[in-house]
C-alpha positions as CSV (number, residue, x, y, z in Angstrom):
1,M,0.0,0.0,0.0
2,W,1.2,3.3,-0.9
3,T,1.0,6.3,1.4
4,R,1.3,9.8,0.4
5,Q,2.9,12.2,2.7
6,R,2.2,15.8,2.3
7,K,4.1,18.7,3.6
8,K,1.9,20.9,5.8
9,R,1.5,24.3,4.3
10,N,0.2,27.5,6.0
11,T,-1.2,29.0,2.8
12,G,-4.7,27.9,3.6
13,A,-4.6,29.9,6.8
14,L,-3.8,33.1,4.9
15,I,-6.8,32.9,2.5
16,V,-9.5,34.1,4.9
17,P,-7.5,37.0,6.2
18,A,-6.5,38.0,2.7
19,I,-10.1,38.0,1.5
20,S,-11.2,39.9,4.6
21,A,-8.5,42.5,4.1
22,A,-9.5,43.0,0.4
23,F,-13.2,43.2,1.4
24,L,-12.5,45.8,4.1
25,S,-10.2,47.9,1.9
26,Y,-12.7,48.0,-0.9
27,F,-15.6,49.2,1.3
28,G,-13.3,51.5,3.3
29,F,-12.2,53.2,0.1
30,H,-15.7,53.7,-1.1
31,A,-16.9,54.9,2.3
32,F,-14.4,57.7,2.0
33,H,-14.3,58.5,-1.8
34,G,-17.7,57.1,-2.9
35,E,-20.7,59.0,-4.1
36,Y,-22.1,59.2,-0.6
37,G,-18.8,59.1,1.2
38,I,-17.1,61.4,3.7
39,Y,-15.2,63.4,1.1
40,S,-18.4,63.9,-0.9
41,K,-20.0,65.4,2.3
42,Y,-17.3,68.1,2.4
43,R,-17.7,68.9,-1.2
44,L,-21.4,69.2,-0.8
45,E,-21.0,71.5,2.2
46,T,-18.7,73.8,0.2
47,R,-21.2,73.8,-2.7
48,V,-24.1,74.6,-0.3
49,A,-22.1,77.6,1.1
50,A,-21.4,78.9,-2.4
51,L,-25.1,78.5,-3.4
52,E,-26.3,80.2,-0.2
53,A,-24.0,83.2,-1.0
54,D,-25.5,83.4,-4.5
55,L,-29.0,83.1,-3.0
56,A,-28.2,86.1,-0.7
57,K,-27.1,88.2,-3.7
58,V,-30.2,87.3,-5.7
59,Q,-32.5,88.0,-2.7
60,A,-30.8,91.4,-2.3
61,E,-31.3,92.2,-6.0
62,R,-34.9,91.1,-5.8
63,T,-35.5,93.4,-2.8
64,R,-33.9,96.3,-4.6
65,L,-36.0,95.7,-7.7
66,E,-39.2,95.3,-5.7
67,Q,-38.5,98.6,-4.0
68,R,-38.1,100.3,-7.4
69,L,-41.2,98.6,-8.7
70,S,-43.2,99.8,-5.7
71,L,-42.5,103.3,-6.9
72,L,-44.3,102.6,-10.2
73,N,-47.4,101.1,-8.7
74,D,-50.8,102.7,-9.5
75,G,-51.5,103.9,-6.0
76,S,-48.2,105.6,-5.4
77,L,-46.8,106.7,-8.7
78,E,-43.7,108.8,-8.1
79,K,-43.3,111.7,-10.6
80,D,-39.6,111.4,-10.6
81,M,-39.6,107.7,-11.5
82,L,-42.2,108.3,-14.2
83,D,-40.0,111.1,-15.6
84,E,-36.9,109.0,-15.4
85,H,-38.4,106.1,-17.3
86,A,-40.1,108.3,-19.9
87,R,-36.8,110.2,-20.6
88,R,-34.9,106.9,-20.8
89,A,-37.5,105.3,-23.1
90,L,-37.8,108.4,-25.4
91,N,-34.1,109.3,-25.2
92,M,-34.9,112.9,-24.7
93,A,-33.9,115.7,-22.3
94,L,-34.7,119.4,-21.8
95,G,-32.3,122.1,-23.1
96,D,-31.1,123.3,-19.8
97,E,-30.4,119.9,-18.3
98,V,-26.9,118.4,-17.8
99,I,-26.7,114.8,-19.0
100,I,-24.0,112.5,-17.5
101,M,-23.5,109.5,-19.7
102,R,-22.3,106.4,-17.8
103,Q,-21.9,102.9,-18.9
104,R,-24.6,100.5,-17.8
105,S,-23.5,97.5,-15.8
106,N,-25.1,94.2,-16.7
107,D,-25.4,93.0,-13.1
108,R,-27.7,95.9,-12.0
109,G,-30.5,94.8,-14.3
110,Q,-31.2,98.2,-15.9
């Protein structure tokens, strides 16, 4: 009868820890860099801060425009606002007026 003698190897004992290490490193990487990971949270917070700053600017501009618009409402029509808009629309001025030409800025909405 033939007997086979095998040399005892420790490679079998390393398979489970190697698979566990690969599994943990994969999920650890995606927990930090993934779409919903820790790093994405910081990017989202910076984007929220930038958008809130833009929102504050837009709200201030809207408030300014609403104040100007309230001067043109039917109940409280300001003569100066009416005169200003009429002169701007007709591109006319009186002979004794001094006209100062200035460049319009696009961000003011005029």
